[in-house]
N, C-alpha and C positions, 0 to 999 in steps of 0.2 A: 313808952320806949327805951327803958332802960331794960324790959322783959323780951324786947326783937332783938336785942344786941347776945345777947344770954341764953335765952333758949332755943333750940332749932327749929322752930315751931314749922318750919319749911319740908322738914322729912315727912310732914304728915301732910301739908298741903298740897308736896306734889303727887302724892296719892291721889287724894281728894281732885286736883286741876285733872288726875288722868281718866279716873270713873266720870266725871262730871263731864268732860271733853267728849269722852267717847261714848256717854248716855245721850250729848246730843247730837252727836254725829248719826247715832242709831237707834233713835227716841223710837219706842213702837216695835221693835224688835227683841230688848233686853227687857227683863225684868229687874225689880227691885232686890230680891234675894240676888240675883244674879250678878249686880254689879256690888250688894253687900258683900256676898262673898270672896269675888276676884279682890277691892277693896283691904278684906281682913287679911289675905294669905299675901299681900303683898306687903301689906305693914308688917308682918312677920317675919318676912324676910329679911326688907329695912331694917327691922329693928333688931336681928341675927346677925346683920353685917355692923350694925351700930357696933350694937356692943361687943363684936369681938376688935373692932378697931379700936371701941375704947381700952377693953383691956390691953391691948399691945403697945396704944401711945400714952395710956395715961390721961388725954388731951383729949375734952368731951367735944370741945366748937371743932377742932382737927379731925376727930372721928368722924361727926356729923357733916362737914364739908365733903370729905372725902366719901363718904356714902351715900350724900346726894348727889355728886356727880357721877358716880359708876352708875347708881340706882336712874338717873336722870339719861342718861343715855342707852340702859339695858332696855330700857320700860320705850323708848320712842326710836329703837335703832332702827323700826321698818318707814317711819317717816323721813329720819335723817338717808335712809338706804333709799329710798325713792327718791328723793329732791338730787341724791348724787346721782342718780343714774338719771336724771331726767337734764342733766347738765352738760352740755357738751366738754367742755375744759376738766368738770372733775369722774369723766364718766371711765376713766383711767383706774380709779379708786375702788370702783362696783365690783370688781372681781375681792371673794374674801381671801385670796392667797396674799392680797395687799392690804386691804379692809383691815382684816385680824392683826397683822401685826403693828399696824398703823395706830389702832385703837390699844394695843398694849402699851406703846411707846407715850400716846399721848396721858397713857394713865400713870406711869414713871412720871413722867414732865409734871403732871398736875401733883402727885405727890411730893416731890419735890422744891414744888412752886410753893405750896402751901406750909411745908414743914420752913422754909425760909422767910415767910411774910406773917410770923405769928400776931403781927401786930394787927394786919388787916383780917382778921380773921372776926370781930365782930364788928365790922363793917360789911361784910359780907353776909353775916350772919342778917342782917339790920337788912341789908339790900333784899335779898333771899326770901327771909317773910315779908317783905312791901310786895316786892314784885307778884310773889304767889297768891297775894290775899288779892293784890287788882286782877292778876288772869283767871281767877276764881269767880268774881265776882259778876264779869258778861255772863259765865256760863252757867250761873244759877239763874241769870233773869228768862236767859236764852231756853233755859228746862224749862223755867217756870212757863212760861210762854208756849212751850211747844205741847204742857199740858193741858194747858187751856186751850189752845187750839186746834190739838191735834183731831184728826180724823181719820178713823178708818179705811184702811186702801181699798177700795171696791170696783168691780166692774159693771158695766151697764146691766142692770136687772133685767131678766130673761121671766116673761109672764108665763107659769106656771101653776095650772089650775090642779090642785092634788086632788079634788074631787070627781075628777075624770078617771085616776087610776082607780080600777076596780079589782088588779090584781096585784101582789106584795110580793112576789120570789125575793127571796137572798141575791142581791149580787155580790159576784165578787172579782175588781178590777184588778186585774193584775198585768202592771205595764214593767217590759224588759226593756231599759234604757240602751238605747242602739243597737238592739237587733234590726239587723239590714230585710229587704223584701228579698222575695224569690227574685225578682228580677236582678236585682243587683248583686246578688248570689253568685245569681248562675254567671252573670255578662263578665262580672271585673272578678270572681274568684273561683271561677269555672266548677260552683259546688250546684248541684241541684239537693234544694232540701226535702226530697218527696219523702225521707222517713217521718221527718214531724208531719208535715202536711199528712200522708196518708192516717197516721195515727189517730192524729185530730178529726179527722174525718170520720173516721171509727166509732169513735166517741160522741158523735154527733154533731162535731162544728162545722161550721160553716166558715169561708175566706171572705172576708168586705173591704173590695177591689178602697182599698185606701193610700194617703198619702200623708205626709206632715207639712205643715205649716212652717218650721223652722225647726234650725238644723242644732237651737241650744237649749239645753234641758228647762230650767227655768222660763225662758219664753212658750215653750212646746205644750208642757206642764198647765203656766198661767192661762194660755188658750184654751184648751182644751175644758179646765174646768171650771172656765168662765163661761163656755161656750160663744168667745167673743176673741177677735184678736185685739193681739198689745195695744194700750195707747199708743201713737206713736209719738210718744215726749221723750225720745233716747234719738241719740246720733248710733245709728246705724254702724256706722263706717268705726265706731271704737266705743265699746259700750262702757262701761263704770261697775264701779261697787253699787253705789245707787241703784245705778240702772236694776242689776238685780235683784236687791234686798225691795224692789218697788213690784217685783215677779212672783218675790216669795209673799207679800202682802197679800196678793192679787190671788195666790193659790187660797192664802187662810180664809178668804173670804169666797171662796168659790160659789159660786150660783149652782152648780151643781149638789154639793155639797148640801147646799141650803134648802133645794126641790129638795133632795133622798130627806132631810129634815122634817120637811112639812107633811107629809105623808107616812111620818111616824117610825122613820127610820133610824136603826142605832149607826153611829160611823163607829168604824174601826179602821186607827189608821197606823198603818206599818211601813210607812215611809221616811226620807228624811225633811218633809215639809210638816210647817204646825198647820193643823186647819183649827178653825175655831173652837174650843172648848174639847179640841182632840189633839194634843204635843204629839211633835212628831216619835217614833219610837226611839231615836237616840239622841243625843245632845249636844253629839259632834260627826261631823262625817270627814271622811279625808278628801272632799271635792269644795265645796262652799264655808266659809265660816257664818254657823247658824251660833245665838246662846251667846253665853261665855265667851267666844272666839269671836266673837265681831271687838269685846274689847283686848284681847289676849293676843290673836293674829299677827301683831306687829312686834312683841314685844321679841327680844335677840334669841333667844333661844328655838323660839315657834319659830321668826324665820328662817333662821340658819338650818332647821330640821325641814323647813320648806323646801328652800334653794338646793340643800347640800346633804340631806339627810342620807342621800344614797354612802356618803363616803363611812356611818358609823352603821350602816345594814348589811355591808357588803364588803369585801377583799379584808386586808388585814387588821385594817379599824375597827371592823363591825364590832358592835356592842350586841353580845344575845338576847339580851332585855328588848333593849329597841328591835332586835330585829323580827324580836315573834308581836310584839303589842303593838310594833306600828307598822311593819310590812304588812302584814297579814289581817289588820284592823278592817278592810274592808271584808275579806273574806268571811269574819267574822259577823258581821253586820247582815251579807246576804244568808250567812245562816239562818239568824235569826231573825229574819222576817219570813222566812221558808217557815221555822217552828210555828210562828206564830199564825198564821194559814193553817199550819196541817189543825192546831186545834184549834180554830174559829171553826173548819170544815167538820170537824168529829163533835164538835157540841151543838148543841140547839138552845134556842132562847126565845124568850114569851115575844118578843118582837124580830119583823123583819132587821136585816141588817146589809149593812154597804160595807163592803172590805176593801178598803183602796192598800196595795201590797207594791212598793216601788222597788224593783232588782237590778241593782247596777252590776247586768248580767245582758249581753257581753262585752258591757263598758268595760273597757282601761280601766284599774289596771287589770293584766290578765294572770288571776292567780292560778290559775290550775288549766289542766292538760283537758282532752277529748273525755279520758276515763277518769276526770278528779284529782288526776295528781297534783300536787305543786309542781309549778313552774320556778325556779331559781330567779333569783334577785334581777339579777342582768333580764332575765323574759318578762320579768313581769310588768315594767315600766317601758319594754320595748313599744310602743302604741303604733307605730307604722306597719307592724310585720303583720301583713294580711295574713299569714300560717299561723298566727301564735293567736290571730281575733276567731279565725276559723274554726282551729282548735277549743277556744274556749266557748262557740257559739254551740258546738256540738258536744262540749258538755253540758252548756243551758239548756239543751234540750232534754237532757234527764232531768233537770229540776224540772220544768215545763211535765216531762210524763209522770213523775213523779203526784204532781202537783195537780194534776188533771184527775190523775186517777182515782185519787182518795176525795177531792170534790166532786165530780161524780158521784163514787159510792157515797159518802156522808150523806150529799145534801144535794139530789139529781132534778130536783126542782128547778136550782140554782139560774140564775143569769151567770153564765161565768165569760169572760172578756179576758183575751190574751195579747198584750198591744203594745206596741214601742213607739217612742214618742220621736224618734228621729233614724234614720239607717246609721250606716258606717261612716264618718266622715274624715277617718285620717288618711285620703287619699292621694295626698301630694298634690295636687291635681296643678298645672299651671295656671289655671285661670283660679278666680275668687270664687266663682259658683258653680258647684255640680250636681247639679239633678239625682244623682245616687243618693246624697247626702239625706233625700225627702223622701227616697222610698223604704218604708215601714211593714212594719208585719199588723193583719188585726182580723183575732180569730172571736166568733161568737159562737156559744149555746145557750139557746134560748126555748123557754118550754114551748113559747108559742109559735111558730115556724111560718113566718110571713116570707113571703118571696118577694117582695117589692123591699123589704130591708135587706134583704142580700145582693138585691141586683143591681141596687146602686151605689155608685162611683161617687167618691168625696174625700175630704180632707179631716184630718183629724177635728178642727173646730167645729166642725160640725155633727161629730159621732154622737155625742149625748142628744144633740137636739135629735138625731136620726132613730135613734134610743127611745127616747120619750117619747115621740109621735108614734113608733110600730107596737111599743109595749106597756105601754105607760098612758094610753090614749090622747096624748097632746097634736095639737097642730102648730107647732113651731116653726117659725120661717128657717130657712137655710141661709146663709151668707155665702157669697162668692166665695170657688175654692182656689188660693191662690199661695205661693211660697213668698216667702220675705229673708232676705240673706240677713244677717247680724255677724258683727265682726266682733268680738272681746278683748279687751285689753289682755294683756301676754299675765297680767294680775290677778285676772279670772279666770277661775278652773270653770270648766264646762262639769 
């Protein structure tokens, strides 16, 4: 008991609680190495703050209590902010122009209170040590229980007979996020996408008449790679972060990948989604928190950059480092995916390959204009600007043409799929449902020209069933084609 009054174990326990609680909430989507690395960085930062405060004040307990208070609100800022925004009488504090000055004032008041009440420091140390020991114990048990009972999230299995696959060409599945179909571009944008369609026809691609089932990427991709609709165990009117995480889990164990693996294919994953034994190309992205970001996305500076980061990349407050490495990171990611696909097309392998590449093109943010020049920071995030989207789509066409030219030249016998998960969805429509959101593209180049394959209209959920039936000798039944409207929480990005 005497040690609990004198030694600030609570600084370490705070970090332990943060990591344990985040691991319980996100079990199955974090690995031990990521959690330990995040915990180590936080401990080092708190230790530096404690050492600096102790050096200035010459009072260990005062330094530890002040470091605890600052670290606590910094680590759990997002959770506090969410409560403030969800509570009607506190909502006025949600604005950063009010909240940040209030935080600074509270810090000053806490410093003054701690200085004037030094006799309470041992009692506070005891209280915090005991409190966080008690807080960590339930999470330890919950984490152990999840480790024992956890089951991988999987979709209903699809009966696939690999023995019927007599030919095994390489397959390139090139997904262009939010690429609108011909009809919506013509009807809503006044643009006929004839240049791309003509080019692909010259390269022996055929247009497959299709439409998407969902206009939200994790749902659309989960249904596509599992050849099944997403289980309806969510509130369609208000998605939450766990709903999105479940879709990531379904993608990781996608039935399409399992089918190709059963045929002896190597999986090459150039996307933001983990595939079992084939991690995502990047450990972070600008759209969805994945990996370590699941732990850190609510800490103060992360939430600040997410909500008002544009303050620091535009105008008089801009920070050049942030402007380069934050604003254009999404463009760097697209360039990396393109490079990986081109490298794959230029190299041969002993085993057939299934290459899944996911481009956030022409998905906003709109980094480039039609000829590849960088847009201004203000233009990049103007997601409802249809002219900027159309310009970015024209740039996307140049990327598609480059990829197709190289793949066809380097791997002429491959199956090449150019597809989108959904169409443009930022129409600002007066109604909740807009059919144009589901108008997507689907071009396929196959070594076996099967007229039935191209003369069938279907939705994305049936695409791989159709491909396997036509090109790999299967006889998979088709699902009824339909569209599903889901509405995401504003905190959950597309």
